[in-house]
C-alpha positions, 0 to 999 in steps of 0.5 A: 687208579686210576688217569692214574693207577692205584696200589690197591682196591677195597670197596666201601661206601663213601657216606652216600648210599646208592640206589643199588643199596651199597653199604659200608665195608667194615672188613678191609686190610692193608697198609695205606699204600699210595700210587696217585689214585689210592681210591677209585669211585663211581659217582651216583650222578656227579663226581661230588656224590661217590658211590663205590670207592677202591682204596688203600686201607690201614692194615688191621692188627696182627690179632685181627689178621690171625682171626681172619685167617682162622675164619672167625670174621668170614660170616660177617664179611660174607654178609657185607660182600653180598650187600655191596656186590649187587649183581649187574646184568651184562648188555645183550650180545657181549661175548667172552674174550678173556678169562683168568684169575688174579695172581699174587704177583699182580697184587700190591701190599694190600692184596688187591689187584693193581689197576694197571692190570685192568688195562692189560685185561682189556688189551688182551680182550681186544685181540680176542674180539678182533679174532671173533670178528674174523681178524685175528693176528694171523689174518692181520698178518696175512692182510698186512694190516697195521692195527693199533690202539688209539685211546683207552677210557676206563671206569673202575667200579669194584675190587679184585683180590688174589685168586678172584676169577676174572672174565671179560665180555666184549662187543663193538659199539661202533665201526667205521671205515678204519676204526673200531670202538670196542666195549670191554666189561671186566667182571667177577664171574663168581658173583656177577659184579662188574669190576671195571669198564673199558672203552677202546678205540682201535685204528687201522692203517687201511680200510677194514676188510668188507667181511670184517666190517659186516660182521662187526656191524651186526655185532654192535651193542649200545654202550652201557651208562656205567661205561660212558665218559662222565668227567674226562675228555673235556681237555684239549691236550696239546701235542707238546714236546718235552722242551715245551712241558716245563713252560706249561707248568708240568713237572718231571715225576718220572724217568725210566727206560723201556725194558724188552719185557714191557713190550708186545710182539712188535717190540712196542710198549704195552698199554698197562706199562704206560699206566704204571709209569703214571702211578709210579711218579704220582706221589711227586705230583701230590707233594708238588701241589702242597699235600704232604703225603706222609702227613695225609697218611697220618691223618687217614686221608687218601686220594680218589680218581673217578675215571681215566682217559689215555691217548696213545700218540706214538709208539715207544719201543724197547730201549727208549728213554721216557720222561713223565711230566704231570700237572693240575689242569683244573680244580674246584672246591672238591675236584682236581683234574690231572693230566700226564704227558709221556715223552720219548726223551731222546727226541722230545716227542709226545708218546701218550697223554692222559687225564683223570678227575681226582679228589681228597678223601677222609678215610675215617668217615668215608667221604670226599673232602672240601679243599680249604681256602688256603689249599685252593689258593695254592692250587691256583698258583700251581695250575697248568698253562696248557694253552699256547 
């Protein structure tokens, strides 16, 4: 979810009805899967007042699924979705940059789009946005420009399910001599809802061509409020080495090898596969913090993440060995701030780092939970020491 990505997404009200009239979703499916952020929420005014949550939900009975397949519950579900999916208006000036439909292989066991693909949608939309501004891949090659993504900030707002249509609308929000800030609005065009927002920084190794800067300047739009950073971007994440990581309190949650199929045309790791690695090891992090994931599942407790911010420090290539080191940066009685560091293992250099705000969720009453005094004492003992 989503710093950390999730296994699934299903929208429901957490107990606080927002100004747009969102109501609880009664018909949701799927086993309680877990991939660090099983739940995503958008706060109304703060992280303590959730409005929309994406989460894994225990699977309904086989009879319920049979009835649902036969269409017996569809009128009821249609009413719910009409209420929960209130339309939101796109910012003027956004242009279409990506479209697809959700595939079965992109969904998890709960039939919901895995959140790493929101990053993929934003990545492909970025290429089309640059082309619309006069700097497509052929033009970049002809100009010998090296254009790279520097950071991705995402907020997850709604779910996608199998065969749902996906549309991304985009525009620049800032252009400098060598950088561009792009805004991507990921929407479900069938009902007009915004499923996620992506704010991406793109850097160039040389000054942008004059014609490109001029076109980008004319196309700039204001960043919508629902896409602005709310709770991330506050940490000063150091440029650690792998040898330094354990001494700062980070723990090893994943080791793997970069596969060629995970890389782009230049042989470099695609952004959404970084997000996937964060989520793959997240259960180890929760267990390290003293929250038994199996026990939480039995109690119908989940985890939530509000938003995530990923910094791309150095490229990873096919064949590279990687290690993910993660930990708890800060906490309060309801909120956890997590961070991930992704290292190239052979040299120990930092390839990427991310942060996100997480919470614990009572799935029975759809509300965030307060950590007990014992929990907070334990969290304090496991908090990171990021400063040198």
